C-alpha positions in Angstrom: 115.7 66.6 103.4 116.9 68.7 106.4 116.9 67.4 109.9 116.1 69.4 113.0 118.3 68.3 115.9 116.9 68.9 119.4 118.7 68.0 122.7 116.3 65.0 123.3 113.6 63.2 121.4 111.1 63.9 124.2 110.2 67.6 124.5 107.6 69.0 126.9 107.6 71.5 129.5 107.2 72.9 132.9 107.0 76.6 133.2 106.2 77.9 136.7 104.0 81.0 137.1 104.2 83.8 139.5 102.1 86.9 138.9 99.0 89.3 138.8 96.7 90.0 141.6 93.0 90.7 140.7 92.2 94.4 140.8 88.9 96.2 141.0 89.7 98.1 137.9 91.5 96.9 134.7 94.3 94.5 135.5 97.8 95.9 135.0 96.9 99.6 135.5 99.3 101.8 137.5 101.8 99.0 138.2 105.4 100.1 138.6 108.0 98.7 136.1 109.7 96.9 139.0 106.5 94.7 139.4 107.2 93.1 136.0 109.8 90.4 135.7 111.2 89.4 132.3 113.3 86.5 131.1 114.7 86.2 127.6 115.3 82.7 126.2 117.4 82.1 123.1 117.5 78.8 121.2 120.1 78.2 118.5 119.8 74.9 116.6 121.2 73.4 113.4 119.5 72.6 110.1 121.0 69.9 108.0 120.1 68.5 104.6 120.7 65.2 102.9 123.2 65.0 100.0 123.3 61.4 98.9 124.4 59.5 102.0 125.6 62.5 103.9 123.8 64.8 106.3 125.3 68.2 105.6 125.1 71.1 108.0 123.5 74.2 106.4 123.0 76.9 109.0 121.6 77.6 112.5 118.0 78.7 112.9 116.9 80.6 116.0 114.1 81.0 118.4 113.6 83.9 120.8 111.1 84.0 123.7 110.3 86.6 126.4 108.5 85.5 129.5 106.9 88.3 131.5 105.3 87.8 134.9 103.4 90.3 137.0 101.7 89.2 140.2 99.8 86.0 139.1 99.8 86.6 135.4 102.2 85.4 132.7 103.0 86.4 129.1 104.9 84.1 126.8 105.9 86.0 123.7 108.0 84.0 121.3 109.2 83.7 117.7 110.4 80.6 115.9 112.0 80.2 112.5 112.7 76.9 110.7 113.5 76.3 107.0 113.5 72.8 105.6 113.5 70.7 102.4 116.1 72.9 100.6 116.2 72.4 96.8 119.3 72.6 94.6 119.1 76.4 94.7 119.0 76.3 98.5 115.5 77.7 98.6 113.4 76.2 101.4 110.4 74.2 100.1 108.9 74.4 103.5 109.2 77.3 105.9 107.8 77.4 109.5 107.4 80.7 111.1 105.7 81.5 114.4 105.2 84.7 116.2 103.0 83.9 119.2 101.8 85.6 122.3 100.1 83.7 125.1 98.8 85.5 128.2 97.1 83.7 131.1 96.4 83.8 134.8 97.7 81.2 137.2 95.0 78.8 138.1 92.8 79.7 135.2 91.9 77.1 132.6 91.9 79.4 129.6 94.2 82.1 128.2 94.4 84.4 125.3 96.5 83.3 122.3 97.7 85.3 119.3 99.7 84.0 116.3 100.5 87.0 114.1 101.9 85.0 111.2 98.6 83.0 110.9 96.3 85.9 111.6 95.0 84.5 114.9 94.3 87.2 117.5 93.2 86.9 121.1 91.8 83.4 120.6 90.4 81.5 123.7 92.7 78.5 124.3 93.4 76.0 127.0 96.4 77.6 128.7 98.1 74.3 129.7 97.8 72.9 126.1 99.0 76.1 124.5 102.1 76.1 126.8 102.9 72.5 126.0 103.0 73.3 122.2 105.2 76.4 122.6 109.0 75.7 122.2 110.3 77.7 125.1 107.9 75.9 127.4 109.2 72.5 126.2 112.9 73.0 127.1 113.1 71.7 130.6 112.5 68.0 129.7 115.5 68.2 127.4 117.7 67.9 130.5 116.1 64.8 132.0 118.9 62.9 130.4 121.3 64.2 133.1 119.7 61.8 135.5 121.0 58.9 133.5 124.8 58.4 133.9 124.7 55.9 131.0 123.9 58.8 128.6 125.9 61.6 130.2 129.0 61.5 132.3 130.4 64.3 134.4 133.9 65.4 133.4 134.9 68.7 135.0 133.6 71.6 137.1 135.0 75.1 137.8 134.0 78.6 138.7 134.9 81.0 135.9 137.5 83.5 137.0 136.1 86.9 138.0 132.5 85.7 138.1 130.1 83.6 140.2 129.3 81.4 137.1 129.8 77.7 137.6 130.8 75.7 134.4 130.4 72.0 134.2 131.4 69.7 131.3 129.6 66.4 130.5 130.3 63.9 127.8 127.3 62.5 125.9 126.6 59.1 124.2 123.3 58.2 122.6 122.1 54.8 123.9 120.2 54.0 120.7 123.1 54.7 118.4 126.5 54.8 120.2 128.1 56.5 117.2 126.4 59.7 118.3 128.6 61.4 120.8 129.3 64.9 122.0 129.8 67.3 124.9 127.5 69.5 127.0 128.8 72.7 128.6 126.4 73.7 131.4 126.6 77.2 133.0 125.0 78.1 136.3 124.6 81.4 138.1 123.4 82.3 141.6 119.7 82.1 141.8 117.8 85.2 140.8 114.8 85.8 143.2 111.3 86.2 141.7 112.0 84.5 138.3 109.2 82.3 137.1 111.1 80.4 134.3 113.7 77.8 134.5 115.7 75.8 131.8 115.6 72.9 134.3 113.9 73.1 137.7 115.4 69.7 138.5 119.0 70.7 137.9 118.5 74.1 139.6 117.3 72.2 142.7 120.2 69.8 142.6 122.9 72.5 142.1 121.2 75.2 144.2 121.9 77.5 141.4 120.2 78.6 138.2 121.0 77.0 134.8 121.5 79.9 132.5 123.2 78.4 129.4 123.7 75.1 127.7 126.1 74.7 124.8 126.2 71.3 123.1 128.6 69.9 120.5 127.8 66.7 118.6 130.7 65.0 116.8 130.6 64.1 113.1 129.5 60.5 112.9 128.3 57.6 110.8 125.0 55.9 111.5 122.4 53.5 110.1 122.8 49.9 109.0 126.5 49.3 108.3 127.0 53.0 109.1 126.2 54.1 105.6 125.0 57.6 106.5 127.7 60.2 107.2 126.6 63.2 109.4 128.4 66.5 109.9 129.1 67.6 113.4 127.0 70.5 114.8 126.4 72.7 117.8 123.3 73.8 119.7 122.6 76.3 122.4 119.9 77.3 124.9 120.4 80.5 127.0 118.3 82.3 129.6 118.9 85.9 130.6 117.0 88.1 133.1 116.1 91.3 131.3 115.2 94.6 133.1 112.0 96.0 131.8 112.5 99.6 130.6 110.0 102.3 131.5 109.3 103.0 127.8 108.1 99.3 127.4 105.8 99.1 130.4 102.7 100.4 128.8 102.9 98.0 125.9 103.5 95.0 128.2 100.6 96.0 130.5 98.4 96.2 127.5 99.1 92.6 126.7 98.3 91.6 130.3 94.9 93.3 129.9 94.2 91.0 126.9 93.8 88.1 129.4 90.0 88.3 129.1 89.3 84.6 129.6 90.7 84.1 133.0 87.4 84.1 134.9 85.7 81.7 132.4 
């Protein structure tokens, strides 16, 4: 049975909000494109399957998310794809697909939730609970391990030639099973004003920069009692990019903001 590897066993989130003032007419009307900020988050993670006593790397699955903010409103629009339990013909016995949209207003208890794959449209949900279950909203706690120098150790740091990007290298060792080892490559850029999403608010604050990419490599290893399970090595990546909002996309994005009908309830 395939295994999903995430950066840490504890996943939860902190997404900050910045966005949409209350208007006397429909929210979102007549707002310039420049009033909308957008961040794209990419998640690349491995899927393995068991073959006897070996965990075999199969392929990478992906997740994409777009976080839009405008005044005191936020949209989280994300997709998620995971295949598991491959049979002998490599056909997944279980497939998890999510195409969700959550729109809410800062300070409001409720938001509007859509899951196109499951046929749920503009459902009233608790905004905080919905965010906690959404994968892009869970990423920041992955990097809590960087406060523990028994788990990760700093190796090198340098600014990439011809850029303002700071690259730091850390080695990693799992405390529960010390055969699990690897490397983290952390990339930071100068802070971008007005962005309401962070891969790690804690690391951003410490570095006074913005964490924009994490690339992890886990070595092949043996684990379990008497190390009877052999596991292939694998890689993982999280990346955050600030995306300009094109004029042609503005109307569709503002239409999603207007679906935030529960904010005053």
